[in-house]
PDB file of N, CA, C, O and CB in Angstrom:
ATOM      1  N   MET A   1      81.998  82.525 122.722  1.00  0.00           N
ATOM      2  CA  MET A   1      83.535  83.673 123.673  1.00  0.00           C
ATOM      3  C   MET A   1      84.009  84.765 122.555  1.00  0.00           C
ATOM      4  O   MET A   1      84.245  84.614 121.357  1.00  0.00           O
ATOM      5  CB  MET A   1      85.505  82.471 124.156  1.00  0.00           C
ATOM      6  N   LYS A   2      84.054  85.763 123.277  1.00  0.00           N
ATOM      7  CA  LYS A   2      84.334  86.483 122.578  1.00  0.00           C
ATOM      8  C   LYS A   2      85.695  86.615 123.264  1.00  0.00           C
ATOM      9  O   LYS A   2      86.236  85.973 124.164  1.00  0.00           O
ATOM     10  CB  LYS A   2      83.415  87.486 122.360  1.00  0.00           C
ATOM     11  N   PHE A   3      86.199  88.065 122.252  1.00  0.00           N
ATOM     12  CA  PHE A   3      87.975  88.151 122.221  1.00  0.00           C
ATOM     13  C   PHE A   3      88.026  89.402 122.452  1.00  0.00           C
ATOM     14  O   PHE A   3      86.949  89.991 122.544  1.00  0.00           O
ATOM     15  CB  PHE A   3      88.923  87.763 120.786  1.00  0.00           C
ATOM     16  N   LEU A   4      88.995  89.987 122.574  1.00  0.00           N
ATOM     17  CA  LEU A   4      89.278  91.728 122.228  1.00  0.00           C
ATOM     18  C   LEU A   4      90.707  91.490 120.971  1.00  0.00           C
ATOM     19  O   LEU A   4      91.744  90.837 120.855  1.00  0.00           O
ATOM     20  CB  LEU A   4      89.991  92.927 124.199  1.00  0.00           C
ATOM     21  N   TYR A   5      90.333  91.956 120.628  1.00  0.00           N
ATOM     22  CA  TYR A   5      91.169  92.281 118.926  1.00  0.00           C
ATOM     23  C   TYR A   5      92.094  93.620 119.543  1.00  0.00           C
ATOM     24  O   TYR A   5      91.521  94.678 119.799  1.00  0.00           O
ATOM     25  CB  TYR A   5      89.700  92.960 117.149  1.00  0.00           C
ATOM     26  N   ILE A   6      93.451  93.467 119.732  1.00  0.00           N
ATOM     27  CA  ILE A   6      93.988  94.275 119.456  1.00  0.00           C
ATOM     28  C   ILE A   6      94.614  94.466 118.328  1.00  0.00           C
ATOM     29  O   ILE A   6      95.605  93.739 118.263  1.00  0.00           O
ATOM     30  CB  ILE A   6      94.454  94.378 120.143  1.00  0.00           C
ATOM     31  N   ILE A   7      94.411  95.386 117.056  1.00  0.00           N
ATOM     32  CA  ILE A   7      95.188  95.846 115.945  1.00  0.00           C
ATOM     33  C   ILE A   7      95.608  96.225 115.374  1.00  0.00           C
ATOM     34  O   ILE A   7      95.305  97.389 115.637  1.00  0.00           O
ATOM     35  CB  ILE A   7      95.309  95.916 115.563  1.00  0.00           C
ATOM     36  N   ASP A   8      96.534  96.297 114.195  1.00  0.00           N
ATOM     37  CA  ASP A   8      97.683  97.197 114.292  1.00  0.00           C
ATOM     38  C   ASP A   8      97.017  97.348 112.999  1.00  0.00           C
ATOM     39  O   ASP A   8      96.869  96.504 112.115  1.00  0.00           O
ATOM     40  CB  ASP A   8      99.382  96.799 114.597  1.00  0.00           C
ATOM     41  N   TYR A   9      96.412  99.321 113.067  1.00  0.00           N
ATOM     42  CA  TYR A   9      95.745  99.400 111.563  1.00  0.00           C
ATOM     43  C   TYR A   9      96.670 100.303 110.724  1.00  0.00           C
ATOM     44  O   TYR A   9      96.170 101.033 109.867  1.00  0.00           O
ATOM     45  CB  TYR A   9      94.114 100.095 111.557  1.00  0.00           C
ATOM     46  N   TRP A  10      98.149 100.278 110.961  1.00  0.00           N
ATOM     47  CA  TRP A  10      99.028 100.609 110.019  1.00  0.00           C
ATOM     48  C   TRP A  10      98.779  99.724 108.478  1.00  0.00           C
ATOM     49  O   TRP A  10      99.135  98.546 108.472  1.00  0.00           O
ATOM     50  CB  TRP A  10     100.446 100.350 110.721  1.00  0.00           C
ATOM     51  N   ILE A  11      98.246 100.241 107.361  1.00  0.00           N
ATOM     52  CA  ILE A  11      98.633 100.009 106.090  1.00  0.00           C
ATOM     53  C   ILE A  11      99.924 100.732 105.476  1.00  0.00           C
ATOM     54  O   ILE A  11     100.120 101.946 105.421  1.00  0.00           O
ATOM     55  CB  ILE A  11      97.535 100.304 105.362  1.00  0.00           C
ATOM     56  N   PRO A  12     100.647  99.841 105.087  1.00  0.00           N
ATOM     57  CA  PRO A  12     101.935 100.616 104.155  1.00  0.00           C
ATOM     58  C   PRO A  12     101.430 101.406 102.578  1.00  0.00           C
ATOM     59  O   PRO A  12     100.671 101.201 101.630  1.00  0.00           O
ATOM     60  CB  PRO A  12     103.223  99.171 103.658  1.00  0.00           C
ATOM     61  N   PHE A  13     102.498 102.483 103.102  1.00  0.00           N
ATOM     62  CA  PHE A  13     102.474 102.986 101.960  1.00  0.00           C
ATOM     63  C   PHE A  13     102.740 102.527 100.593  1.00  0.00           C
ATOM     64  O   PHE A  13     103.660 101.727 100.424  1.00  0.00           O
ATOM     65  CB  PHE A  13     103.023 103.714 102.123  1.00  0.00           C
ATOM     66  N   PRO A  14     102.043 102.939  99.595  1.00  0.00           N
ATOM     67  CA  PRO A  14     101.501 104.157  99.204  1.00  0.00           C
ATOM     68  C   PRO A  14     100.036 103.887  99.357  1.00  0.00           C
ATOM     69  O   PRO A  14      99.256 104.814  99.135  1.00  0.00           O
ATOM     70  CB  PRO A  14     101.937 104.613  97.776  1.00  0.00           C
ATOM     71  N   THR A  15      99.557 102.647  99.732  1.00  0.00           N
ATOM     72  CA  THR A  15      98.296 102.108  99.982  1.00  0.00           C
ATOM     73  C   THR A  15      97.354 103.017 100.904  1.00  0.00           C
ATOM     74  O   THR A  15      96.132 103.035 100.757  1.00  0.00           O
ATOM     75  CB  THR A  15      98.511 100.770 100.589  1.00  0.00           C
ATOM     76  N   SER A  16      97.925 103.651 101.713  1.00  0.00           N
ATOM     77  CA  SER A  16      97.356 104.432 102.719  1.00  0.00           C
ATOM     78  C   SER A  16      98.394 105.279 103.663  1.00  0.00           C
ATOM     79  O   SER A  16      99.601 105.169 103.878  1.00  0.00           O
ATOM     80  CB  SER A  16      96.537 103.497 103.532  1.00  0.00           C
ATOM     81  N   GLU A  17      97.598 105.979 104.029  1.00  0.00           N
ATOM     82  CA  GLU A  17      98.113 107.346 104.972  1.00  0.00           C
ATOM     83  C   GLU A  17      97.937 107.690 106.682  1.00  0.00           C
ATOM     84  O   GLU A  17      98.269 108.548 107.500  1.00  0.00           O
ATOM     85  CB  GLU A  17      97.328 108.546 104.340  1.00  0.00           C
ATOM     86  N   TYR A  18      97.158 106.359 106.600  1.00  0.00           N
ATOM     87  CA  TYR A  18      96.582 105.922 108.277  1.00  0.00           C
ATOM     88  C   TYR A  18      97.303 105.391 108.937  1.00  0.00           C
ATOM     89  O   TYR A  18      98.114 104.864 108.175  1.00  0.00           O
ATOM     90  CB  TYR A  18      95.514 105.036 108.511  1.00  0.00           C
ATOM     91  N   GLY A  19      97.563 105.163 109.972  1.00  0.00           N
ATOM     92  CA  GLY A  19      97.961 103.905 110.829  1.00  0.00           C
ATOM     93  C   GLY A  19      97.289 104.180 112.366  1.00  0.00           C
ATOM     94  O   GLY A  19      96.537 105.109 112.661  1.00  0.00           O
ATOM     95  N   GLY A  20      97.772 103.118 113.243  1.00  0.00           N
ATOM     96  CA  GLY A  20      97.266 102.885 114.695  1.00  0.00           C
ATOM     97  C   GLY A  20      97.138 101.878 115.013  1.00  0.00           C
ATOM     98  O   GLY A  20      97.606 100.871 114.480  1.00  0.00           O
ATOM     99  N   VAL A  21      96.059 101.999 116.541  1.00  0.00           N
ATOM    100  CA  VAL A  21      95.712 100.571 116.799  1.00  0.00           C
ATOM    101  C   VAL A  21      94.147 101.231 116.937  1.00  0.00           C
ATOM    102  O   VAL A  21      93.942 102.412 117.216  1.00  0.00           O
ATOM    103  CB  VAL A  21      96.574  99.611 118.305  1.00  0.00           C
ATOM    104  N   LEU A  22      93.439 100.551 116.766  1.00  0.00           N
ATOM    105  CA  LEU A  22      92.153  99.504 117.105  1.00  0.00           C
ATOM    106  C   LEU A  22      91.574  98.354 118.171  1.00  0.00           C
ATOM    107  O   LEU A  22      92.020  97.237 117.909  1.00  0.00           O
ATOM    108  CB  LEU A  22      92.158  98.846 116.210  1.00  0.00           C
ATOM    109  N   CYS A  23      90.988  98.383 118.919  1.00  0.00           N
ATOM    110  CA  CYS A  23      90.815  97.534 119.926  1.00  0.00           C
ATOM    111  C   CYS A  23      89.350  97.275 119.620  1.00  0.00           C
ATOM    112  O   CYS A  23      88.482  98.146 119.562  1.00  0.00           O
ATOM    113  CB  CYS A  23      91.205  98.082 121.361  1.00  0.00           C
ATOM    114  N   VAL A  24      89.144  95.695 119.389  1.00  0.00           N
ATOM    115  CA  VAL A  24      87.326  95.143 119.046  1.00  0.00           C
ATOM    116  C   VAL A  24      87.403  94.297 119.918  1.00  0.00           C
ATOM    117  O   VAL A  24      88.389  93.900 120.539  1.00  0.00           O
ATOM    118  CB  VAL A  24      86.701  94.379 117.459  1.00  0.00           C
ATOM    119  N   ILE A  25      85.732  93.835 120.011  1.00  0.00           N
ATOM    120  CA  ILE A  25      85.210  92.914 120.956  1.00  0.00           C
ATOM    121  C   ILE A  25      84.756  92.478 119.812  1.00  0.00           C
ATOM    122  O   ILE A  25      84.074  93.199 119.084  1.00  0.00           O
ATOM    123  CB  ILE A  25      84.304  93.225 122.221  1.00  0.00           C
ATOM    124  N   SER A  26      85.137  91.010 119.450  1.00  0.00           N
ATOM    125  CA  SER A  26      84.434  90.318 118.719  1.00  0.00           C
ATOM    126  C   SER A  26      84.212  89.258 119.168  1.00  0.00           C
ATOM    127  O   SER A  26      84.339  88.965 120.357  1.00  0.00           O
ATOM    128  CB  SER A  26      84.787  90.220 117.717  1.00  0.00           C
ATOM    129  N   GLU A  27      83.684  88.197 117.894  1.00  0.00           N
ATOM    130  CA  GLU A  27      83.201  86.530 118.252  1.00  0.00           C
ATOM    131  C   GLU A  27      84.801  85.865 117.268  1.00  0.00           C
ATOM    132  O   GLU A  27      85.547  84.904 117.460  1.00  0.00           O
ATOM    133  CB  GLU A  27      80.967  85.886 117.247  1.00  0.00           C
ATOM    134  N   SER A  28      84.763  86.777 116.393  1.00  0.00           N
ATOM    135  CA  SER A  28      85.269  86.255 114.508  1.00  0.00           C
ATOM    136  C   SER A  28      86.044  87.004 113.851  1.00  0.00           C
ATOM    137  O   SER A  28      85.705  88.143 113.532  1.00  0.00           O
ATOM    138  CB  SER A  28      84.115  86.212 113.336  1.00  0.00           C
ATOM    139  N   ASP A  29      86.917  86.616 113.621  1.00  0.00           N
ATOM    140  CA  ASP A  29      87.768  87.890 112.583  1.00  0.00           C
ATOM    141  C   ASP A  29      86.578  88.065 110.993  1.00  0.00           C
ATOM    142  O   ASP A  29      87.051  88.588 109.984  1.00  0.00           O
ATOM    143  CB  ASP A  29      89.972  87.011 111.884  1.00  0.00           C
ATOM    144  N   SER A  30      85.665  87.756 110.996  1.00  0.00           N
ATOM    145  CA  SER A  30      84.649  88.681 109.956  1.00  0.00           C
ATOM    146  C   SER A  30      83.733  89.049 110.405  1.00  0.00           C
ATOM    147  O   SER A  30      82.952  89.530 109.584  1.00  0.00           O
ATOM    148  CB  SER A  30      84.102  88.186 108.846  1.00  0.00           C
ATOM    149  N   GLU A  31      83.325  89.062 111.700  1.00  0.00           N
ATOM    150  CA  GLU A  31      82.810  89.735 112.522  1.00  0.00           C
ATOM    151  C   GLU A  31      83.764  91.343 112.984  1.00  0.00           C
ATOM    152  O   GLU A  31      83.083  92.236 113.488  1.00  0.00           O
ATOM    153  CB  GLU A  31      82.591  88.652 113.596  1.00  0.00           C
ATOM    154  N   VAL A  32      84.963  91.545 112.822  1.00  0.00           N
ATOM    155  CA  VAL A  32      85.519  92.205 112.994  1.00  0.00           C
ATOM    156  C   VAL A  32      85.941  92.940 112.149  1.00  0.00           C
ATOM    157  O   VAL A  32      85.970  94.146 112.395  1.00  0.00           O
ATOM    158  CB  VAL A  32      86.006  91.867 113.474  1.00  0.00           C
ATOM    159  N   ALA A  33      86.339  92.511 111.059  1.00  0.00           N
ATOM    160  CA  ALA A  33      86.146  93.197 109.546  1.00  0.00           C
ATOM    161  C   ALA A  33      84.562  93.841 109.512  1.00  0.00           C
ATOM    162  O   ALA A  33      84.448  95.039 109.254  1.00  0.00           O
ATOM    163  CB  ALA A  33      86.339  91.845 108.144  1.00  0.00           C
ATOM    164  N   ALA A  34      83.547  93.158 109.734  1.00  0.00           N
ATOM    165  CA  ALA A  34      82.237  93.582 109.324  1.00  0.00           C
ATOM    166  C   ALA A  34      82.399  94.885 110.243  1.00  0.00           C
ATOM    167  O   ALA A  34      82.272  95.967 109.670  1.00  0.00           O
ATOM    168  CB  ALA A  34      80.867  92.455 109.627  1.00  0.00           C
ATOM    169  N   VAL A  35      82.708  94.877 111.832  1.00  0.00           N
ATOM    170  CA  VAL A  35      82.355  95.804 112.465  1.00  0.00           C
ATOM    171  C   VAL A  35      83.222  97.291 112.092  1.00  0.00           C
ATOM    172  O   VAL A  35      82.780  98.428 112.258  1.00  0.00           O
ATOM    173  CB  VAL A  35      82.437  95.283 113.800  1.00  0.00           C
ATOM    174  N   ILE A  36      84.845  96.838 111.436  1.00  0.00           N
ATOM    175  CA  ILE A  36      85.325  98.001 111.060  1.00  0.00           C
ATOM    176  C   ILE A  36      85.129  98.728 109.995  1.00  0.00           C
ATOM    177  O   ILE A  36      85.449  99.903 109.813  1.00  0.00           O
ATOM    178  CB  ILE A  36      86.267  97.927 111.087  1.00  0.00           C
ATOM    179  N   LYS A  37      84.384  97.715 109.019  1.00  0.00           N
ATOM    180  CA  LYS A  37      83.791  98.762 108.043  1.00  0.00           C
ATOM    181  C   LYS A  37      82.325  99.062 108.204  1.00  0.00           C
ATOM    182  O   LYS A  37      81.641  99.519 107.287  1.00  0.00           O
ATOM    183  CB  LYS A  37      83.977  98.304 106.612  1.00  0.00           C
ATOM    184  N   ASN A  38      82.005  98.868 109.055  1.00  0.00           N
ATOM    185  CA  ASN A  38      80.626  99.887 109.119  1.00  0.00           C
ATOM    186  C   ASN A  38      80.598 100.514 110.161  1.00  0.00           C
ATOM    187  O   ASN A  38      79.614 100.585 110.897  1.00  0.00           O
ATOM    188  CB  ASN A  38      79.264  99.290 109.080  1.00  0.00           C
ATOM    189  N   GLU A  39      81.853 101.134 110.383  1.00  0.00           N
ATOM    190  CA  GLU A  39      82.362 102.329 111.614  1.00  0.00           C
ATOM    191  C   GLU A  39      82.773 103.359 110.617  1.00  0.00           C
ATOM    192  O   GLU A  39      83.805 103.260 109.953  1.00  0.00           O
ATOM    193  CB  GLU A  39      83.861 101.861 112.832  1.00  0.00           C
ATOM    194  N   ASP A  40      81.914 104.371 110.532  1.00  0.00           N
ATOM    195  CA  ASP A  40      81.908 105.568 109.819  1.00  0.00           C
ATOM    196  C   ASP A  40      83.610 106.557 110.174  1.00  0.00           C
ATOM    197  O   ASP A  40      84.372 107.160 109.418  1.00  0.00           O
ATOM    198  CB  ASP A  40      80.326 106.419 110.413  1.00  0.00           C
ATOM    199  N   SER A  41      83.622 106.359 111.352  1.00  0.00           N
ATOM    200  CA  SER A  41      84.939 107.107 111.933  1.00  0.00           C
ATOM    201  C   SER A  41      86.442 106.835 111.772  1.00  0.00           C
ATOM    202  O   SER A  41      87.494 107.433 111.997  1.00  0.00           O
ATOM    203  CB  SER A  41      84.853 107.046 113.215  1.00  0.00           C
ATOM    204  N   ILE A  42      85.992 105.484 111.206  1.00  0.00           N
ATOM    205  CA  ILE A  42      87.195 104.692 110.559  1.00  0.00           C
ATOM    206  C   ILE A  42      87.676 105.159 108.858  1.00  0.00           C
ATOM    207  O   ILE A  42      86.842 105.249 107.957  1.00  0.00           O
ATOM    208  CB  ILE A  42      86.655 102.978 110.562  1.00  0.00           C
ATOM    209  N   PRO A  43      89.114 105.411 108.668  1.00  0.00           N
ATOM    210  CA  PRO A  43      89.179 106.035 106.996  1.00  0.00           C
ATOM    211  C   PRO A  43      89.448 104.359 106.943  1.00  0.00           C
ATOM    212  O   PRO A  43      89.796 103.407 107.642  1.00  0.00           O
ATOM    213  CB  PRO A  43      90.722 107.555 106.237  1.00  0.00           C
ATOM    214  N   GLN A  44      89.127 104.641 105.916  1.00  0.00           N
ATOM    215  CA  GLN A  44      88.533 103.425 104.804  1.00  0.00           C
ATOM    216  C   GLN A  44      89.315 103.469 102.848  1.00  0.00           C
ATOM    217  O   GLN A  44      88.983 104.438 102.166  1.00  0.00           O
ATOM    218  CB  GLN A  44      86.358 103.894 104.690  1.00  0.00           C
ATOM    219  N   LYS A  45      89.934 102.767 102.429  1.00  0.00           N
ATOM    220  CA  LYS A  45      90.084 103.059 101.261  1.00  0.00           C
ATOM    221  C   LYS A  45      89.797 101.818 100.184  1.00  0.00           C
ATOM    222  O   LYS A  45      89.636 100.704 100.682  1.00  0.00           O
ATOM    223  CB  LYS A  45      91.350 103.605 101.239  1.00  0.00           C
ATOM    224  N   GLU A  46      89.732 101.941  98.849  1.00  0.00           N
ATOM    225  CA  GLU A  46      89.469 100.716  98.451  1.00  0.00           C
ATOM    226  C   GLU A  46      90.764  99.936  98.067  1.00  0.00           C
ATOM    227  O   GLU A  46      91.701 100.708  97.864  1.00  0.00           O
ATOM    228  CB  GLU A  46      88.526 100.801  97.390  1.00  0.00           C
ATOM    229  N   GLY A  47      91.102  98.502  97.896  1.00  0.00           N
ATOM    230  CA  GLY A  47      91.760  97.623  98.081  1.00  0.00           C
ATOM    231  C   GLY A  47      92.260  98.052  99.681  1.00  0.00           C
ATOM    232  O   GLY A  47      93.484  97.969  99.780  1.00  0.00           O
ATOM    233  N   PHE A  48      91.891  98.289 100.365  1.00  0.00           N
ATOM    234  CA  PHE A  48      92.127  98.258 101.710  1.00  0.00           C
ATOM    235  C   PHE A  48      91.880  96.942 102.168  1.00  0.00           C
ATOM    236  O   PHE A  48      92.744  96.353 102.817  1.00  0.00           O
ATOM    237  CB  PHE A  48      91.370  99.208 102.411  1.00  0.00           C
ATOM    238  N   GLU A  49      90.408  96.233 101.804  1.00  0.00           N
ATOM    239  CA  GLU A  49      90.225  94.925 102.529  1.00  0.00           C
ATOM    240  C   GLU A  49      91.006  94.048 102.609  1.00  0.00           C
ATOM    241  O   GLU A  49      90.991  93.348 103.621  1.00  0.00           O
ATOM    242  CB  GLU A  49      89.390  94.318 102.208  1.00  0.00           C
ATOM    243  N   ASN A  50      91.739  93.855 101.796  1.00  0.00           N
ATOM    244  CA  ASN A  50      92.655  92.097 102.209  1.00  0.00           C
ATOM    245  C   ASN A  50      93.785  92.926 103.272  1.00  0.00           C
ATOM    246  O   ASN A  50      94.116  92.394 104.331  1.00  0.00           O
ATOM    247  CB  ASN A  50      93.852  90.946 100.270  1.00  0.00           C
ATOM    248  N   LEU A  51      94.179  93.914 102.970  1.00  0.00           N
ATOM    249  CA  LEU A  51      95.219  94.701 103.648  1.00  0.00           C
ATOM    250  C   LEU A  51      94.390  94.341 105.242  1.00  0.00           C
ATOM    251  O   LEU A  51      94.834  93.657 106.165  1.00  0.00           O
ATOM    252  CB  LEU A  51      95.385  96.638 103.009  1.00  0.00           C
ATOM    253  N   MET A  52      93.477  94.839 105.185  1.00  0.00           N
ATOM    254  CA  MET A  52      93.632  95.058 107.130  1.00  0.00           C
ATOM    255  C   MET A  52      92.497  93.364 107.234  1.00  0.00           C
ATOM    256  O   MET A  52      91.897  93.091 108.274  1.00  0.00           O
ATOM    257  CB  MET A  52      92.399  97.393 108.186  1.00  0.00           C
ATOM    258  N   LEU A  53      92.432  92.516 106.052  1.00  0.00           N
ATOM    259  CA  LEU A  53      91.996  91.293 106.863  1.00  0.00           C
ATOM    260  C   LEU A  53      92.703  90.433 107.514  1.00  0.00           C
ATOM    261  O   LEU A  53      92.259  89.679 108.380  1.00  0.00           O
ATOM    262  CB  LEU A  53      91.423  90.564 106.248  1.00  0.00           C
ATOM    263  N   LYS A  54      94.697  90.542 106.856  1.00  0.00           N
ATOM    264  CA  LYS A  54      95.830  90.544 107.620  1.00  0.00           C
ATOM    265  C   LYS A  54      96.153  91.207 109.019  1.00  0.00           C
ATOM    266  O   LYS A  54      96.496  90.794 110.126  1.00  0.00           O
ATOM    267  CB  LYS A  54      96.593  90.966 106.861  1.00  0.00           C
ATOM    268  N   ASN A  55      95.918  92.273 108.517  1.00  0.00           N
ATOM    269  CA  ASN A  55      95.822  92.414 110.183  1.00  0.00           C
ATOM    270  C   ASN A  55      95.260  92.145 110.784  1.00  0.00           C
ATOM    271  O   ASN A  55      95.862  92.169 111.858  1.00  0.00           O
ATOM    272  CB  ASN A  55      95.760  93.151 110.742  1.00  0.00           C
ATOM    273  N   ILE A  56      93.973  91.713 110.959  1.00  0.00           N
ATOM    274  CA  ILE A  56      93.058  91.279 111.910  1.00  0.00           C
ATOM    275  C   ILE A  56      93.362  89.714 112.011  1.00  0.00           C
ATOM    276  O   ILE A  56      93.355  89.065 113.057  1.00  0.00           O
ATOM    277  CB  ILE A  56      91.533  91.656 111.486  1.00  0.00           C
ATOM    278  N   GLN A  57      93.607  89.268 110.834  1.00  0.00           N
ATOM    279  CA  GLN A  57      94.163  87.583 111.128  1.00  0.00           C
ATOM    280  C   GLN A  57      95.518  87.727 112.082  1.00  0.00           C
ATOM    281  O   GLN A  57      95.779  86.654 112.628  1.00  0.00           O
ATOM    282  CB  GLN A  57      94.707  86.625 109.401  1.00  0.00           C
ATOM    283  N   ASP A  58      96.400  88.750 112.397  1.00  0.00           N
ATOM    284  CA  ASP A  58      97.711  88.666 112.915  1.00  0.00           C
ATOM    285  C   ASP A  58      97.469  89.668 114.068  1.00  0.00           C
ATOM    286  O   ASP A  58      98.481  90.091 114.626  1.00  0.00           O
ATOM    287  CB  ASP A  58      98.945  89.031 111.833  1.00  0.00           C
ATOM    288  N   ALA A  59      96.269  90.106 114.500  1.00  0.00           N
ATOM    289  CA  ALA A  59      95.823  90.319 115.926  1.00  0.00           C
ATOM    290  C   ALA A  59      96.088  89.641 116.735  1.00  0.00           C
ATOM    291  O   ALA A  59      96.085  88.411 116.693  1.00  0.00           O
ATOM    292  CB  ALA A  59      94.761  90.377 116.156  1.00  0.00           C
ATOM    293  N   GLU A  60      96.495  90.648 118.030  1.00  0.00           N
ATOM    294  CA  GLU A  60      96.317  89.897 119.192  1.00  0.00           C
ATOM    295  C   GLU A  60      95.080  89.838 119.531  1.00  0.00           C
ATOM    296  O   GLU A  60      94.349  90.766 119.187  1.00  0.00           O
ATOM    297  CB  GLU A  60      96.994  90.304 120.204  1.00  0.00           C
ATOM    298  N   LYS A  61      94.349  88.328 120.563  1.00  0.00           N
ATOM    299  CA  LYS A  61      93.335  88.314 121.016  1.00  0.00           C
ATOM    300  C   LYS A  61      93.585  87.603 121.617  1.00  0.00           C
ATOM    301  O   LYS A  61      94.308  86.614 121.501  1.00  0.00           O
ATOM    302  CB  LYS A  61      92.442  88.268 120.526  1.00  0.00           C
ATOM    303  N   LEU A  62      92.580  88.303 122.957  1.00  0.00           N
ATOM    304  CA  LEU A  62      92.868  87.745 124.209  1.00  0.00           C
ATOM    305  C   LEU A  62      91.114  87.465 124.688  1.00  0.00           C
ATOM    306  O   LEU A  62      90.228  88.302 124.518  1.00  0.00           O
ATOM    307  CB  LEU A  62      93.931  88.939 125.280  1.00  0.00           C
ATOM    308  N   PRO A  63      90.957  86.379 125.175  1.00  0.00           N
ATOM    309  CA  PRO A  63      89.980  85.768 125.556  1.00  0.00           C
ATOM    310  C   PRO A  63      89.217  86.543 127.015  1.00  0.00           C
ATOM    311  O   PRO A  63      89.749  86.991 128.031  1.00  0.00           O
ATOM    312  CB  PRO A  63      90.529  84.342 125.696  1.00  0.00           C
ATOM    313  N   LEU A  64      87.810  86.470 126.615  1.00  0.00           N
ATOM    314  CA  LEU A  64      87.190  87.331 127.441  1.00  0.00           C
ATOM    315  C   LEU A  64      86.019  86.774 128.597  1.00  0.00           C
ATOM    316  O   LEU A  64      85.072  86.273 127.989  1.00  0.00           O
ATOM    317  CB  LEU A  64      86.624  88.268 126.497  1.00  0.00           C
ATOM    318  N   SER A  65      85.900  86.745 129.568  1.00  0.00           N
ATOM    319  CA  SER A  65      85.439  86.141 130.257  1.00  0.00           C
ATOM    320  C   SER A  65      84.362  87.375 130.307  1.00  0.00           C
ATOM    321  O   SER A  65      84.617  88.573 130.189  1.00  0.00           O
ATOM    322  CB  SER A  65      86.273  85.549 131.331  1.00  0.00           C
ATOM    323  N   GLY A  66      82.941  86.681 130.541  1.00  0.00           N
ATOM    324  CA  GLY A  66      81.567  88.047 130.657  1.00  0.00           C
ATOM    325  C   GLY A  66      80.871  87.842 129.384  1.00  0.00           C
ATOM    326  O   GLY A  66      81.049  87.151 128.381  1.00  0.00           O
ATOM    327  N   ASP A  67      79.742  88.970 129.923  1.00  0.00           N
ATOM    328  CA  ASP A  67      79.404  88.961 128.201  1.00  0.00           C
ATOM    329  C   ASP A  67      79.456  90.513 127.945  1.00  0.00           C
ATOM    330  O   ASP A  67      78.907  91.291 128.724  1.00  0.00           O
ATOM    331  CB  ASP A  67      77.625  88.218 127.668  1.00  0.00           C
ATOM    332  N   PHE A  68      80.198  90.976 126.724  1.00  0.00           N
ATOM    333  CA  PHE A  68      80.499  91.860 125.659  1.00  0.00           C
ATOM    334  C   PHE A  68      79.300  92.254 124.919  1.00  0.00           C
ATOM    335  O   PHE A  68      78.190  91.728 124.836  1.00  0.00           O
ATOM    336  CB  PHE A  68      81.455  91.277 124.768  1.00  0.00           C
ATOM    337  N   GLU A  69      79.786  93.278 124.419  1.00  0.00           N
ATOM    338  CA  GLU A  69      79.091  93.510 123.343  1.00  0.00           C
ATOM    339  C   GLU A  69      79.662  93.590 121.841  1.00  0.00           C
ATOM    340  O   GLU A  69      79.122  94.628 122.223  1.00  0.00           O
ATOM    341  CB  GLU A  69      78.541  94.564 123.654  1.00  0.00           C
ATOM    342  N   SER A  70      79.929  93.590 121.175  1.00  0.00           N
ATOM    343  CA  SER A  70      80.233  93.622 120.266  1.00  0.00           C
ATOM    344  C   SER A  70      80.476  94.840 119.507  1.00  0.00           C
ATOM    345  O   SER A  70      79.474  95.372 119.029  1.00  0.00           O
ATOM    346  CB  SER A  70      79.644  92.976 119.947  1.00  0.00           C
ATOM    347  N   GLY A  71      81.977  95.571 119.233  1.00  0.00           N
ATOM    348  CA  GLY A  71      82.261  97.211 118.861  1.00  0.00           C
ATOM    349  C   GLY A  71      83.849  97.450 118.695  1.00  0.00           C
ATOM    350  O   GLY A  71      84.919  96.878 118.905  1.00  0.00           O
ATOM    351  N   ILE A  72      83.558  98.121 118.413  1.00  0.00           N
ATOM    352  CA  ILE A  72      84.777  98.822 118.773  1.00  0.00           C
ATOM    353  C   ILE A  72      85.003  99.361 119.950  1.00  0.00           C
ATOM    354  O   ILE A  72      83.966  99.904 120.332  1.00  0.00           O
ATOM    355  CB  ILE A  72      84.979  99.718 118.051  1.00  0.00           C
ATOM    356  N   ILE A  73      86.046  99.499 120.877  1.00  0.00           N
ATOM    357  CA  ILE A  73      86.074 100.156 122.135  1.00  0.00           C
ATOM    358  C   ILE A  73      87.091 101.255 122.281  1.00  0.00           C
ATOM    359  O   ILE A  73      87.216 102.097 123.170  1.00  0.00           O
ATOM    360  CB  ILE A  73      86.289  99.191 123.143  1.00  0.00           C
ATOM    361  N   SER A  74      87.829 101.025 121.120  1.00  0.00           N
ATOM    362  CA  SER A  74      88.626 101.798 120.962  1.00  0.00           C
ATOM    363  C   SER A  74      89.951 102.033 119.796  1.00  0.00           C
ATOM    364  O   SER A  74      90.850 101.272 119.437  1.00  0.00           O
ATOM    365  CB  SER A  74      88.866 101.692 121.990  1.00  0.00           C
ATOM    366  N   ALA A  75      89.591 103.489 119.399  1.00  0.00           N
ATOM    367  CA  ALA A  75      90.395 103.620 118.099  1.00  0.00           C
ATOM    368  C   ALA A  75      91.878 104.748 117.965  1.00  0.00           C
ATOM    369  O   ALA A  75      91.584 105.911 117.688  1.00  0.00           O
ATOM    370  CB  ALA A  75      89.204 104.144 117.017  1.00  0.00           C
ATOM    371  N   PHE A  76      93.013 104.517 118.102  1.00  0.00           N
ATOM    372  CA  PHE A  76      93.875 105.405 117.884  1.00  0.00           C
ATOM    373  C   PHE A  76      94.608 105.773 116.565  1.00  0.00           C
ATOM    374  O   PHE A  76      95.758 105.355 116.433  1.00  0.00           O
ATOM    375  CB  PHE A  76      94.605 105.140 118.668  1.00  0.00           C
ATOM    376  N   ILE A  77      93.881 106.739 115.282  1.00  0.00           N
ATOM    377  CA  ILE A  77      94.493 106.900 114.112  1.00  0.00           C
ATOM    378  C   ILE A  77      95.332 108.009 113.977  1.00  0.00           C
ATOM    379  O   ILE A  77      95.098 108.924 114.766  1.00  0.00           O
ATOM    380  CB  ILE A  77      93.644 106.915 113.204  1.00  0.00           C
ATOM    381  N   THR A  78      96.196 108.160 113.228  1.00  0.00           N
ATOM    382  CA  THR A  78      97.034 108.753 113.223  1.00  0.00           C
ATOM    383  C   THR A  78      96.282 109.522 111.413  1.00  0.00           C
ATOM    384  O   THR A  78      96.904 110.395 110.807  1.00  0.00           O
ATOM    385  CB  THR A  78      98.539 107.787 113.563  1.00  0.00           C
TER     386      THR A  78
END
C-alpha cells in the first residue's frame, strides 16, 4: 500500500534557510527519505538528514487506493 506524505520541509535556523511543503507518494518513511535525497531540485545540507527524517516520520500520511508511482508530486520550497 502506498501513501501520500505531506511533509513540513521547514528545518529550524541556523541549520537551514529553507522551508516549504513536500508531497511525496511512497510505501515507507525510508523510501520517502531516499526519494528526497535523490532529487537534485530539493536543497540539502550537511547534518540535514536526521532533521528531515523526523519531519518525514511526523508527516501527514494519507492511504492511497490504486497503483501510483513513488516520487515527489509537489514541492513548494522558499
